[in-house]
N, CA and C atoms of all chains as a GROMACS GRO file, in nm:
protein
  609
    1MET      N    1   2.368   3.507  -8.870
    1MET     CA    2   2.319   3.363  -8.797
    1MET      C    3   2.287   3.403  -8.642
    2ILE      N    4   2.388   3.502  -8.589
    2ILE     CA    5   2.397   3.563  -8.476
    2ILE      C    6   2.279   3.637  -8.456
    3GLU      N    7   2.198   3.713  -8.546
    3GLU     CA    8   2.159   3.837  -8.539
    3GLU      C    9   1.990   3.765  -8.536
    4THR      N   10   2.010   3.646  -8.651
    4THR     CA   11   1.844   3.572  -8.611
    4THR      C   12   1.861   3.527  -8.447
    5VAL      N   13   1.972   3.484  -8.434
    5VAL     CA   14   1.946   3.397  -8.284
    5VAL      C   15   1.894   3.495  -8.142
    6LEU      N   16   1.981   3.627  -8.195
    6LEU     CA   17   1.911   3.752  -8.110
    6LEU      C   18   1.780   3.754  -8.104
    7ASP      N   19   1.797   3.796  -8.244
    7ASP     CA   20   1.617   3.855  -8.293
    7ASP      C   21   1.488   3.729  -8.251
    8ILE      N   22   1.548   3.619  -8.222
    8ILE     CA   23   1.453   3.504  -8.162
    8ILE      C   24   1.427   3.514  -8.032
    9LEU      N   25   1.589   3.573  -7.974
    9LEU     CA   26   1.550   3.554  -7.788
    9LEU      C   27   1.467   3.646  -7.748
   10SER      N   28   1.546   3.769  -7.824
   10SER     CA   29   1.457   3.925  -7.760
   10SER      C   30   1.312   3.916  -7.810
   11TRP      N   31   1.288   3.828  -7.960
   11TRP     CA   32   1.108   3.784  -7.922
   11TRP      C   33   1.088   3.750  -7.793
   12VAL      N   34   1.136   3.625  -7.729
   12VAL     CA   35   1.067   3.571  -7.640
   12VAL      C   36   1.077   3.599  -7.532
   13LEU      N   37   1.186   3.683  -7.471
   13LEU     CA   38   1.221   3.782  -7.397
   13LEU      C   39   1.070   3.900  -7.385
   14LEU      N   40   1.038   3.922  -7.505
   14LEU     CA   41   0.966   4.076  -7.497
   14LEU      C   42   0.818   3.967  -7.475
   15CYS      N   43   0.809   3.874  -7.555
   15CYS     CA   44   0.662   3.806  -7.510
   15CYS      C   45   0.620   3.805  -7.374
   16LEU      N   46   0.743   3.706  -7.315
   16LEU     CA   47   0.676   3.643  -7.180
   16LEU      C   48   0.706   3.771  -7.069
   17GLY      N   49   0.823   3.908  -7.147
   17GLY     CA   50   0.756   4.015  -7.036
   17GLY      C   51   0.645   4.043  -7.036
   18GLY      N   52   0.546   4.037  -7.170
   18GLY     CA   53   0.433   4.074  -7.174
   18GLY      C   54   0.315   4.023  -7.103
   19GLY      N   55   0.368   3.873  -7.104
   19GLY     CA   56   0.309   3.802  -7.038
   19GLY      C   57   0.254   3.819  -6.880
   20PHE      N   58   0.410   3.866  -6.876
   20PHE     CA   59   0.368   3.849  -6.679
   20PHE      C   60   0.360   3.997  -6.653
   21VAL      N   61   0.370   4.128  -6.746
   21VAL     CA   62   0.259   4.254  -6.735
   21VAL      C   63   0.146   4.215  -6.733
   22LEU      N   64   0.102   4.111  -6.819
   22LEU     CA   65  -0.075   4.083  -6.853
   22LEU      C   66  -0.123   3.993  -6.700
   23THR      N   67  -0.038   3.897  -6.618
   23THR     CA   68  -0.049   3.825  -6.542
   23THR      C   69  -0.073   3.946  -6.359
   24GLY      N   70   0.030   4.069  -6.382
   24GLY     CA   71   0.042   4.095  -6.296
   24GLY      C   72  -0.116   4.196  -6.286
   25GLY      N   73  -0.135   4.243  -6.403
   25GLY     CA   74  -0.272   4.344  -6.396
   25GLY      C   75  -0.372   4.259  -6.382
   26ILE      N   76  -0.397   4.161  -6.423
   26ILE     CA   77  -0.519   4.051  -6.356
   26ILE      C   78  -0.516   4.023  -6.216
   27GLY      N   79  -0.351   4.000  -6.180
   27GLY     CA   80  -0.370   3.940  -6.032
   27GLY      C   81  -0.445   4.052  -5.949
   28ALA      N   82  -0.371   4.167  -6.007
   28ALA     CA   83  -0.377   4.298  -5.913
   28ALA      C   84  -0.546   4.332  -5.860
   29LEU      N   85  -0.613   4.292  -5.997
   29LEU     CA   86  -0.716   4.351  -6.022
   29LEU      C   87  -0.848   4.231  -5.920
   30ARG      N   88  -0.823   4.071  -5.956
   30ARG     CA   89  -0.901   4.010  -5.922
   30ARG      C   90  -0.849   3.950  -5.774
   31LEU      N   91  -0.749   3.963  -5.736
   31LEU     CA   92  -0.741   3.832  -5.612
   31LEU      C   93  -0.748   3.933  -5.493
   32PRO      N   94  -0.820   3.876  -5.355
   32PRO     CA   95  -0.926   3.863  -5.311
   32PRO      C   96  -0.862   3.988  -5.245
   33GLY      N   97  -0.734   4.010  -5.110
   33GLY     CA   98  -0.711   4.048  -5.030
   33GLY      C   99  -0.616   4.192  -5.102
   34PHE      N  100  -0.592   4.265  -4.989
   34PHE     CA  101  -0.476   4.418  -5.044
   34PHE      C  102  -0.379   4.316  -5.036
   35TYR      N  103  -0.294   4.265  -4.964
   35TYR     CA  104  -0.136   4.202  -4.959
   35TYR      C  105  -0.128   4.087  -5.047
   36ASN      N  106  -0.243   4.032  -5.089
   36ASN     CA  107  -0.213   3.932  -5.256
   36ASN      C  108  -0.244   3.997  -5.366
   37ARG      N  109  -0.282   4.126  -5.330
   37ARG     CA  110  -0.280   4.208  -5.456
   37ARG      C  111  -0.129   4.281  -5.496
   38LEU      N  112  -0.104   4.315  -5.368
   38LEU     CA  113   0.024   4.383  -5.320
   38LEU      C  114   0.159   4.270  -5.430
   39HIS      N  115   0.114   4.160  -5.417
   39HIS     CA  116   0.192   4.023  -5.417
   39HIS      C  117   0.212   4.016  -5.572
   40ALA      N  118   0.116   4.011  -5.632
   40ALA     CA  119   0.094   3.932  -5.767
   40ALA      C  120   0.162   4.122  -5.817
   41ALA      N  121   0.138   4.204  -5.796
   41ALA     CA  122   0.162   4.375  -5.862
   41ALA      C  123   0.348   4.344  -5.861
   42SER      N  124   0.398   4.363  -5.754
   42SER     CA  125   0.520   4.385  -5.708
   42SER      C  126   0.606   4.295  -5.792
   43LEU      N  127   0.550   4.152  -5.738
   43LEU     CA  128   0.657   4.048  -5.828
   43LEU      C  129   0.637   4.097  -5.970
   44THR      N  130   0.543   4.105  -6.033
   44THR     CA  131   0.529   4.064  -6.168
   44THR      C  132   0.609   4.236  -6.232
   45ASP      N  133   0.618   4.338  -6.083
   45ASP     CA  134   0.705   4.468  -6.171
   45ASP      C  135   0.831   4.474  -6.166
   46THR      N  136   0.893   4.327  -6.092
   46THR     CA  137   1.028   4.347  -6.161
   46THR      C  138   1.068   4.266  -6.216
   47MET      N  139   1.000   4.155  -6.234
   47MET     CA  140   1.021   4.024  -6.333
   47MET      C  141   1.012   4.074  -6.499
   48ALA      N  142   0.894   4.163  -6.508
   48ALA     CA  143   0.825   4.188  -6.648
   48ALA      C  144   0.931   4.303  -6.712
   49THR      N  145   1.022   4.389  -6.543
   49THR     CA  146   1.105   4.482  -6.592
   49THR      C  147   1.234   4.427  -6.656
   50ILE      N  148   1.258   4.372  -6.570
   50ILE     CA  149   1.424   4.235  -6.616
   50ILE      C  150   1.360   4.173  -6.780
   51LEU      N  151   1.291   4.120  -6.824
   51LEU     CA  152   1.256   4.062  -6.898
   51LEU      C  153   1.228   4.162  -7.029
   52ILE      N  154   1.122   4.256  -7.004
   52ILE     CA  155   1.138   4.334  -7.132
   52ILE      C  156   1.251   4.429  -7.146
   53PHE      N  157   1.334   4.505  -7.084
   53PHE     CA  158   1.413   4.564  -7.116
   53PHE      C  159   1.530   4.508  -7.105
   54THR      N  160   1.559   4.345  -7.074
   54THR     CA  161   1.675   4.271  -7.143
   54THR      C  162   1.604   4.257  -7.287
   55GLY      N  163   1.494   4.220  -7.368
   55GLY     CA  164   1.469   4.188  -7.479
   55GLY      C  165   1.512   4.339  -7.545
   56ILE      N  166   1.475   4.431  -7.532
   56ILE     CA  167   1.474   4.572  -7.545
   56ILE      C  168   1.647   4.599  -7.589
   57ILE      N  169   1.735   4.529  -7.544
   57ILE     CA  170   1.854   4.591  -7.525
   57ILE      C  171   1.932   4.496  -7.626
   58LEU      N  172   1.867   4.369  -7.583
   58LEU     CA  173   1.927   4.263  -7.722
   58LEU      C  174   1.880   4.298  -7.876
   59GLN      N  175   1.810   4.431  -7.849
   59GLN     CA  176   1.768   4.457  -8.019
   59GLN      C  177   1.879   4.574  -8.060
   60ALA      N  178   1.884   4.665  -7.955
   60ALA     CA  179   1.907   4.796  -7.927
   60ALA      C  180   2.076   4.788  -7.969
   61GLY      N  181   2.148   4.674  -7.942
   61GLY     CA  182   2.262   4.649  -7.942
   61GLY      C  183   2.355   4.749  -7.929
   62LEU      N  184   2.498   4.793  -7.919
   62LEU     CA  185   2.543   4.829  -7.852
   62LEU      C  186   2.566   4.979  -7.863
   63SER      N  187   2.499   5.079  -7.819
   63SER     CA  188   2.474   5.235  -7.848
   63SER      C  189   2.464   5.324  -7.694
   64LEU      N  190   2.403   5.437  -7.708
   64LEU     CA  191   2.418   5.534  -7.634
   64LEU      C  192   2.267   5.483  -7.557
   65ALA      N  193   2.152   5.433  -7.624
   65ALA     CA  194   2.015   5.375  -7.633
   65ALA      C  195   2.029   5.293  -7.487
   66THR      N  196   2.116   5.202  -7.475
   66THR     CA  197   2.136   5.039  -7.461
   66THR      C  198   2.200   5.119  -7.324
   67PHE      N  199   2.283   5.205  -7.285
   67PHE     CA  200   2.292   5.274  -7.158
   67PHE      C  201   2.216   5.333  -7.090
   68LYS      N  202   2.125   5.416  -7.168
   68LYS     CA  203   1.968   5.456  -7.147
   68LYS      C  204   1.887   5.346  -7.052
   69LEU      N  205   1.859   5.223  -7.146
   69LEU     CA  206   1.815   5.101  -7.102
   69LEU      C  207   1.848   5.067  -6.985
   70VAL      N  208   2.009   5.081  -6.956
   70VAL     CA  209   2.037   4.960  -6.844
   70VAL      C  210   2.014   5.098  -6.706
   71ALA      N  211   1.999   5.227  -6.752
   71ALA     CA  212   1.982   5.322  -6.590
   71ALA      C  213   1.838   5.271  -6.584
   72ILE      N  214   1.764   5.305  -6.652
   72ILE     CA  215   1.645   5.280  -6.643
   72ILE      C  216   1.568   5.142  -6.582
   73MET      N  217   1.654   5.044  -6.633
   73MET     CA  218   1.630   4.920  -6.554
   73MET      C  219   1.630   4.930  -6.421
   74LEU      N  220   1.794   4.941  -6.377
   74LEU     CA  221   1.835   4.958  -6.269
   74LEU      C  222   1.760   5.034  -6.179
   75PHE      N  223   1.690   5.137  -6.205
   75PHE     CA  224   1.631   5.220  -6.128
   75PHE      C  225   1.526   5.175  -6.123
   76LEU      N  226   1.485   5.136  -6.168
   76LEU     CA  227   1.339   5.082  -6.176
   76LEU      C  228   1.347   4.963  -6.084
   77LEU      N  229   1.463   4.839  -6.090
   77LEU     CA  230   1.462   4.748  -5.953
   77LEU      C  231   1.453   4.773  -5.856
   78LEU      N  232   1.541   4.909  -5.831
   78LEU     CA  233   1.550   4.967  -5.702
   78LEU      C  234   1.437   5.010  -5.658
   79THR      N  235   1.404   5.069  -5.769
   79THR     CA  236   1.276   5.149  -5.700
   79THR      C  237   1.128   5.045  -5.661
   80GLY      N  238   1.115   4.988  -5.755
   80GLY     CA  239   0.977   4.938  -5.730
   80GLY      C  240   0.976   4.844  -5.594
   81PRO      N  241   1.065   4.729  -5.563
   81PRO     CA  242   1.092   4.723  -5.461
   81PRO      C  243   1.037   4.771  -5.317
   82THR      N  244   1.101   4.936  -5.279
   82THR     CA  245   1.124   5.020  -5.206
   82THR      C  246   0.985   5.060  -5.244
   83ALA      N  247   0.970   5.135  -5.313
   83ALA     CA  248   0.761   5.119  -5.311
   83ALA      C  249   0.642   5.035  -5.244
   84SER      N  250   0.746   4.908  -5.304
   84SER     CA  251   0.636   4.810  -5.258
   84SER      C  252   0.646   4.800  -5.068
   85TYR      N  253   0.738   4.778  -5.089
   85TYR     CA  254   0.800   4.745  -4.940
   85TYR      C  255   0.699   4.864  -4.876
   86ALA      N  256   0.754   4.975  -4.881
   86ALA     CA  257   0.694   5.127  -4.772
   86ALA      C  258   0.545   5.093  -4.819
   87LEU      N  259   0.484   5.058  -4.922
   87LEU     CA  260   0.356   5.050  -4.920
   87LEU      C  261   0.307   4.918  -4.813
   88ALA      N  262   0.354   4.824  -4.795
   88ALA     CA  263   0.323   4.728  -4.733
   88ALA      C  264   0.322   4.738  -4.579
   89ASN      N  265   0.467   4.850  -4.536
   89ASN     CA  266   0.463   4.900  -4.463
   89ASN      C  267   0.368   4.987  -4.359
   90ALA      N  268   0.346   5.070  -4.485
   90ALA     CA  269   0.221   5.156  -4.423
   90ALA      C  270   0.086   5.091  -4.399
   91ALA      N  271   0.063   4.992  -4.496
   91ALA     CA  272  -0.061   4.931  -4.476
   91ALA      C  273  -0.075   4.882  -4.340
   92LEU      N  274   0.055   4.789  -4.294
   92LEU     CA  275   0.045   4.724  -4.173
   92LEU      C  276   0.021   4.792  -4.028
   93LEU      N  277   0.130   4.949  -4.079
   93LEU     CA  278   0.137   5.006  -3.934
   93LEU      C  279  -0.029   5.084  -3.930
   94SER      N  280  -0.095   5.079  -4.038
   94SER     CA  281  -0.236   5.151  -3.985
   94SER      C  282  -0.355   5.030  -3.959
   95GLY      N  283  -0.282   4.920  -3.934
   95GLY     CA  284  -0.397   4.820  -3.863
   95GLY      C  285  -0.480   4.732  -3.953
   96MET      N  286  -0.429   4.732  -4.075
   96MET     CA  287  -0.503   4.667  -4.191
   96MET      C  288  -0.395   4.464  -4.086
   97ARG      N  289  -0.419   4.385  -4.117
   97ARG     CA  290  -0.337   4.290  -4.041
   97ARG      C  291  -0.354   4.156  -4.223
   98PRO      N  292  -0.287   4.081  -4.239
   98PRO     CA  293  -0.308   4.013  -4.330
   98PRO      C  294  -0.415   3.923  -4.308
   99GLU      N  295  -0.473   3.848  -4.389
   99GLU     CA  296  -0.532   3.761  -4.354
   99GLU      C  297  -0.539   3.590  -4.352
  100ALA      N  298  -0.386   3.558  -4.338
  100ALA     CA  299  -0.332   3.451  -4.363
  100ALA      C  300  -0.355   3.412  -4.229
  101GLU      N  301  -0.393   3.490  -4.081
  101GLU     CA  302  -0.388   3.433  -3.972
  101GLU      C  303  -0.533   3.348  -3.960
  102ARG      N  304  -0.627   3.373  -3.963
  102ARG     CA  305  -0.717   3.290  -4.000
  102ARG      C  306  -0.692   3.131  -4.071
  103LEU      N  307  -0.593   3.130  -4.144
  103LEU     CA  308  -0.572   2.981  -4.188
  103LEU      C  309  -0.520   2.859  -4.130
  104GLY      N  310  -0.455   2.944  -4.068
  104GLY     CA  311  -0.385   2.856  -3.941
  104GLY      C  312  -0.469   2.814  -3.810
  105GLU      N  313  -0.604   2.961  -3.763
  105GLU     CA  314  -0.729   2.914  -3.655
  105GLU      C  315  -0.815   2.732  -3.714
  106ASN      N  316  -0.839   2.776  -3.849
  106ASN     CA  317  -0.930   2.769  -3.902
  106ASN      C  318  -0.920   2.559  -3.910
  107PRO      N  319  -0.798   2.559  -4.013
  107PRO     CA  320  -0.776   2.369  -4.001
  107PRO      C  321  -0.839   2.302  -3.905
  108PRO      N  322  -0.738   2.309  -3.771
  108PRO     CA  323  -0.782   2.237  -3.641
  108PRO      C  324  -0.918   2.229  -3.643
  109GLU      N  325  -0.985   2.316  -3.656
  109GLU     CA  326  -1.135   2.332  -3.614
  109GLU      C  327  -1.174   2.205  -3.695
  110GLY      N  328  -1.145   2.248  -3.869
  110GLY     CA  329  -1.206   2.180  -3.950
  110GLY      C  330  -1.227   2.045  -3.925
  111ALA      N  331  -1.101   2.007  -3.856
  111ALA     CA  332  -1.043   1.852  -3.901
  111ALA      C  333  -1.070   1.774  -3.774
  112GLY      N  334  -1.080   1.852  -3.651
  112GLY     CA  335  -1.160   1.811  -3.519
  112GLY      C  336  -1.319   1.837  -3.474
  113MET      N  337   0.658   4.313  -8.243
  113MET     CA  338   0.716   4.231  -8.151
  113MET      C  339   0.666   4.321  -8.013
  114TYR      N  340   0.692   4.495  -8.090
  114TYR     CA  341   0.662   4.583  -7.978
  114TYR      C  342   0.569   4.605  -7.959
  115VAL      N  343   0.438   4.609  -8.031
  115VAL     CA  344   0.287   4.615  -8.084
  115VAL      C  345   0.229   4.524  -7.982
  116VAL      N  346   0.284   4.421  -7.954
  116VAL     CA  347   0.242   4.320  -7.857
  116VAL      C  348   0.217   4.326  -7.715
  117VAL      N  349   0.358   4.398  -7.681
  117VAL     CA  350   0.403   4.400  -7.586
  117VAL      C  351   0.321   4.540  -7.553
  118SER      N  352   0.316   4.646  -7.624
  118SER     CA  353   0.274   4.774  -7.564
  118SER      C  354   0.090   4.738  -7.525
  119LEU      N  355   0.056   4.650  -7.653
  119LEU     CA  356  -0.114   4.645  -7.618
  119LEU      C  357  -0.115   4.557  -7.448
  120ALA      N  358   0.009   4.459  -7.429
  120ALA     CA  359  -0.034   4.401  -7.333
  120ALA      C  360  -0.049   4.547  -7.201
  121ILE      N  361   0.087   4.591  -7.217
  121ILE     CA  362   0.121   4.720  -7.128
  121ILE      C  363  -0.021   4.780  -7.123
  122LEU      N  364  -0.025   4.837  -7.219
  122LEU     CA  365  -0.174   4.900  -7.233
  122LEU      C  366  -0.325   4.865  -7.128
  123VAL      N  367  -0.334   4.716  -7.188
  123VAL     CA  368  -0.409   4.644  -7.129
  123VAL      C  369  -0.381   4.647  -6.980
  124THR      N  370  -0.294   4.597  -6.932
  124THR     CA  371  -0.225   4.624  -6.811
  124THR      C  372  -0.280   4.778  -6.704
  125MET      N  373  -0.241   4.845  -6.827
  125MET     CA  374  -0.264   5.006  -6.708
  125MET      C  375  -0.421   5.049  -6.699
  126VAL      N  376  -0.511   4.968  -6.824
  126VAL     CA  377  -0.653   5.016  -6.792
  126VAL      C  378  -0.704   4.917  -6.656
  127LEU      N  379  -0.683   4.779  -6.597
  127LEU     CA  380  -0.720   4.709  -6.519
  127LEU      C  381  -0.641   4.792  -6.429
  128ALA      N  382  -0.486   4.855  -6.444
  128ALA     CA  383  -0.468   4.909  -6.275
  128ALA      C  384  -0.560   5.064  -6.273
  129LEU      N  385  -0.580   5.105  -6.340
  129LEU     CA  386  -0.707   5.221  -6.358
  129LEU      C  387  -0.884   5.115  -6.290
  130VAL      N  388  -0.888   5.031  -6.287
  130VAL     CA  389  -1.024   4.955  -6.258
  130VAL      C  390  -1.027   4.951  -6.100
  131ARG      N  391  -0.844   4.885  -6.098
  131ARG     CA  392  -0.849   4.888  -5.945
  131ARG      C  393  -0.822   4.986  -5.888
  132ALA      N  394  -0.781   5.133  -5.956
  132ALA     CA  395  -0.754   5.232  -5.874
  132ALA      C  396  -0.925   5.283  -5.860
  133LEU      N  397  -0.992   5.259  -5.957
  133LEU     CA  398  -1.119   5.317  -5.905
  133LEU      C  399  -1.251   5.291  -5.826
  134ARG      N  400  -1.203   5.114  -5.794
  134ARG     CA  401  -1.283   5.043  -5.742
  134ARG      C  402  -1.189   5.008  -5.564
  135GLY      N  403  -1.126   5.054  -5.570
  135GLY     CA  404  -0.993   5.005  -5.433
  135GLY      C  405  -1.053   5.037  -5.363
  136PRO      N  406  -1.107   4.944  -5.263
  136PRO     CA  407  -1.218   4.964  -5.106
  136PRO      C  408  -1.102   5.026  -5.042
  137THR      N  409  -0.946   4.972  -5.029
  137THR     CA  410  -0.877   5.137  -4.900
  137THR      C  411  -0.820   5.209  -4.934
  138VAL      N  412  -0.725   5.285  -4.925
  138VAL     CA  413  -0.662   5.391  -4.974
  138VAL      C  414  -0.499   5.330  -5.008
  139TYR      N  415  -0.472   5.185  -4.952
  139TYR     CA  416  -0.364   5.120  -5.019
  139TYR      C  417  -0.370   5.085  -5.176
  140ASP      N  418  -0.505   5.048  -5.185
  140ASP     CA  419  -0.534   5.000  -5.303
  140ASP      C  420  -0.491   5.057  -5.394
  141ARG      N  421  -0.532   5.199  -5.392
  141ARG     CA  422  -0.546   5.307  -5.511
  141ARG      C  423  -0.403   5.328  -5.537
  142VAL      N  424  -0.322   5.343  -5.398
  142VAL     CA  425  -0.165   5.362  -5.414
  142VAL      C  426  -0.102   5.262  -5.526
  143LEU      N  427  -0.175   5.141  -5.478
  143LEU     CA  428  -0.102   5.006  -5.499
  143LEU      C  429  -0.084   5.076  -5.682
  144ALA      N  430  -0.220   5.076  -5.655
  144ALA     CA  431  -0.263   5.101  -5.888
  144ALA      C  432  -0.182   5.183  -5.885
  145ALA      N  433  -0.168   5.304  -5.850
  145ALA     CA  434  -0.117   5.430  -5.906
  145ALA      C  435   0.032   5.388  -5.916
  146ASN      N  436   0.101   5.353  -5.810
  146ASN     CA  437   0.211   5.256  -5.842
  146ASN      C  438   0.229   5.204  -5.958
  147MET      N  439   0.176   5.070  -5.959
  147MET     CA  440   0.175   5.012  -6.065
  147MET      C  441   0.157   5.068  -6.227
  148PHE      N  442   0.040   5.192  -6.197
  148PHE     CA  443   0.024   5.316  -6.308
  148PHE      C  444   0.150   5.319  -6.397
  149GLY      N  445   0.242   5.379  -6.271
  149GLY     CA  446   0.351   5.486  -6.286
  149GLY      C  447   0.424   5.376  -6.345
  150THR      N  448   0.469   5.280  -6.298
  150THR     CA  449   0.570   5.169  -6.361
  150THR      C  450   0.557   5.157  -6.475
  151LYS      N  451   0.450   5.090  -6.507
  151LYS     CA  452   0.394   5.055  -6.649
  151LYS      C  453   0.395   5.186  -6.728
  152THR      N  454   0.455   5.289  -6.687
  152THR     CA  455   0.403   5.366  -6.794
  152THR      C  456   0.608   5.457  -6.810
  153ALA      N  457   0.659   5.398  -6.761
  153ALA     CA  458   0.839   5.398  -6.818
  153ALA      C  459   0.835   5.312  -6.876
  154ILE      N  460   0.775   5.151  -6.847
  154ILE     CA  461   0.787   5.071  -6.929
  154ILE      C  462   0.712   5.101  -7.074
  155LEU      N  463   0.634   5.118  -7.042
  155LEU     CA  464   0.590   5.135  -7.190
  155LEU      C  465   0.668   5.299  -7.289
  156LEU      N  466   0.717   5.352  -7.231
  156LEU     CA  467   0.739   5.473  -7.288
  156LEU      C  468   0.886   5.434  -7.370
  157ALA      N  469   0.959   5.333  -7.288
  157ALA     CA  470   1.113   5.229  -7.286
  157ALA      C  471   1.064   5.190  -7.424
  158VAL      N  472   0.925   5.127  -7.441
  158VAL     CA  473   0.930   5.012  -7.540
  158VAL      C  474   0.849   5.078  -7.692
  159ILE      N  475   0.794   5.240  -7.675
  159ILE     CA  476   0.715   5.291  -7.771
  159ILE      C  477   0.866   5.348  -7.848
  160ALA      N  478   0.936   5.409  -7.747
  160ALA     CA  479   1.085   5.438  -7.809
  160ALA      C  480   1.154   5.366  -7.892
  161PHE      N  481   1.109   5.249  -7.921
  161PHE     CA  482   1.147   5.162  -8.003
  161PHE      C  483   1.061   5.087  -8.094
  162LEU      N  484   0.949   5.137  -8.062
  162LEU     CA  485   0.820   5.089  -8.143
  162LEU      C  486   0.859   5.173  -8.277
  163PHE      N  487   0.893   5.309  -8.235
  163PHE     CA  488   0.834   5.398  -8.336
  163PHE      C  489   0.980   5.481  -8.381
  164GLY      N  490   1.102   5.398  -8.336
  164GLY     CA  491   1.202   5.439  -8.383
  164GLY      C  492   1.278   5.544  -8.364
  165ARG      N  493   1.225   5.590  -8.226
  165ARG     CA  494   1.259   5.781  -8.140
  165ARG      C  495   1.366   5.728  -7.984
  166PRO      N  496   1.490   5.675  -8.017
  166PRO     CA  497   1.496   5.652  -7.910
  166PRO      C  498   1.523   5.796  -7.796
  167ASP      N  499   1.454   5.898  -7.782
  167ASP     CA  500   1.433   5.998  -7.752
  167ASP      C  501   1.368   6.015  -7.594
  168PHE      N  502   1.276   5.914  -7.664
  168PHE     CA  503   1.178   5.908  -7.530
  168PHE      C  504   1.232   5.816  -7.431
  169LEU      N  505   1.363   5.790  -7.443
  169LEU     CA  506   1.410   5.686  -7.333
  169LEU      C  507   1.448   5.789  -7.195
  170ASP      N  508   1.470   5.934  -7.245
  170ASP     CA  509   1.509   6.053  -7.133
  170ASP      C  510   1.336   6.044  -7.066
  171LEU      N  511   1.242   6.026  -7.177
  171LEU     CA  512   1.121   6.072  -7.080
  171LEU      C  513   1.081   5.956  -7.015
  172ALA      N  514   1.085   5.850  -7.050
  172ALA     CA  515   1.075   5.711  -6.926
  172ALA      C  516   1.174   5.734  -6.825
  173LEU      N  517   1.279   5.759  -6.814
  173LEU     CA  518   1.394   5.803  -6.693
  173LEU      C  519   1.323   5.929  -6.606
  174ALA      N  520   1.289   5.998  -6.688
  174ALA     CA  521   1.226   6.152  -6.597
  174ALA      C  522   1.059   6.058  -6.509
  175TYR      N  523   0.994   6.003  -6.601
  175TYR     CA  524   0.861   5.948  -6.509
  175TYR      C  525   0.928   5.809  -6.447
  176ALA      N  526   1.013   5.758  -6.438
  176ALA     CA  527   1.054   5.656  -6.344
  176ALA      C  528   1.104   5.696  -6.156
  177LEU      N  529   1.172   5.839  -6.219
  177LEU     CA  530   1.220   5.950  -6.101
  177LEU      C  531   1.084   6.006  -6.028
  178ILE      N  532   0.969   6.079  -6.170
  178ILE     CA  533   0.857   6.110  -6.031
  178ILE      C  534   0.790   6.062  -5.953
  179ASN      N  535   0.767   5.925  -6.031
  179ASN     CA  536   0.692   5.802  -5.998
  179ASN      C  537   0.742   5.737  -5.866
  180LEU      N  538   0.856   5.756  -5.836
  180LEU     CA  539   0.916   5.687  -5.695
  180LEU      C  540   0.902   5.798  -5.595
  181VAL      N  541   0.955   5.957  -5.615
  181VAL     CA  542   0.885   6.046  -5.548
  181VAL      C  543   0.751   6.077  -5.497
  182GLY      N  544   0.692   6.047  -5.613
  182GLY     CA  545   0.546   6.087  -5.577
  182GLY      C  546   0.499   5.986  -5.483
  183ILE      N  547   0.495   5.833  -5.504
  183ILE     CA  548   0.448   5.744  -5.450
  183ILE      C  549   0.501   5.720  -5.244
  184LEU      N  550   0.650   5.794  -5.284
  184LEU     CA  551   0.677   5.800  -5.101
  184LEU      C  552   0.632   5.856  -5.039
  185ALA      N  553   0.601   6.018  -5.121
  185ALA     CA  554   0.535   6.126  -5.061
  185ALA      C  555   0.423   6.069  -4.983
  186VAL      N  556   0.338   6.030  -5.104
  186VAL     CA  557   0.187   5.994  -5.082
  186VAL      C  558   0.182   5.904  -4.956
  187LEU      N  559   0.296   5.768  -4.973
  187LEU     CA  560   0.287   5.672  -4.822
  187LEU      C  561   0.347   5.777  -4.688
  188GLU      N  562   0.397   5.833  -4.716
  188GLU     CA  563   0.454   5.940  -4.619
  188GLU      C  564   0.337   5.975  -4.508
  189PHE      N  565   0.274   6.086  -4.630
  189PHE     CA  566   0.154   6.112  -4.516
  189PHE      C  567   0.091   6.033  -4.511
  190PHE      N  568   0.002   5.920  -4.580
  190PHE     CA  569  -0.101   5.830  -4.517
  190PHE      C  570  -0.062   5.748  -4.367
  191GLN      N  571   0.079   5.771  -4.359
  191GLN     CA  572   0.131   5.657  -4.283
  191GLN      C  573   0.127   5.747  -4.148
  192ASN      N  574   0.170   5.856  -4.155
  192ASN     CA  575   0.159   5.931  -4.083
  192ASN      C  576   0.004   5.995  -3.978
  193ARG      N  577  -0.057   5.973  -4.143
  193ARG     CA  578  -0.225   6.022  -4.057
  193ARG      C  579  -0.287   5.866  -3.978
  194SER      N  580  -0.200   5.793  -4.036
  194SER     CA  581  -0.290   5.662  -3.994
  194SER      C  582  -0.228   5.620  -3.831
  195GLN      N  583  -0.103   5.667  -3.838
  195GLN     CA  584  -0.074   5.637  -3.641
  195GLN      C  585  -0.085   5.742  -3.582
  196THR      N  586  -0.167   5.862  -3.626
  196THR     CA  587  -0.195   5.908  -3.478
  196THR      C  588  -0.362   5.887  -3.510
  197ALA      N  589  -0.399   5.874  -3.592
  197ALA     CA  590  -0.557   5.783  -3.580
  197ALA      C  591  -0.545   5.676  -3.503
  198GLU      N  592  -0.435   5.572  -3.527
  198GLU     CA  593  -0.438   5.486  -3.432
  198GLU      C  594  -0.454   5.523  -3.306
  199GLY      N  595  -0.335   5.597  -3.254
  199GLY     CA  596  -0.348   5.623  -3.141
  199GLY      C  597  -0.454   5.692  -3.059
  200SER      N  598  -0.572   5.770  -3.110
  200SER     CA  599  -0.630   5.811  -3.073
  200SER      C  600  -0.735   5.747  -3.062
  201HIS      N  601  -0.769   5.634  -3.138
  201HIS     CA  602  -0.856   5.523  -3.049
  201HIS      C  603  -0.828   5.353  -3.088
  202HIS      N  604  -0.753   5.347  -3.026
  202HIS     CA  605  -0.700   5.237  -2.995
  202HIS      C  606  -0.755   5.108  -2.936
  203ASP      N  607  -0.767   4.994  -3.026
  203ASP     CA  608  -0.900   4.890  -2.999
  203ASP      C  609  -0.782   4.796  -2.960
   0.00000   0.00000   0.00000
């Protein structure tokens, strides 16, 4: 009984993680600006990592593989946002501005 | 179920490759390379359980370590270059 529940739970987690990975890939390919693409890629990186690794851990049970999976997951969760921050910082320092500034200026002109 | 997840990750890696080839700026390419590296670690972890060979988890850990070092080194290089370039022609 418990095994069935764990199987279904890990199924759902793995499928959700696969969906998040796919969403991140499509977003990184299709979104217009660099910062939008960075947002899609980095956000789904962490979320998909959590979901997929939790799903695999539920399948693995209590063993050495679980410890390794937890280690990989924690490492990816530490390094993913760090790499995204470094990437955004480097892009900002190189003079690439986010395109959101135009949105603050345009609506009053359009309305008035 | 592992097949579905690994297929989704493989499709995402292809999309990241397309973005790396098409990316207008160098940062788009670095972003795609970073995504590719992270997805490699996740794919190795999934494959370890898809084929029932837990040895692959060590490979996933090694790939995750190499990915972080590589991305940070490339970013340090481009950040220094862009700062000096911005100082030379400041608008």
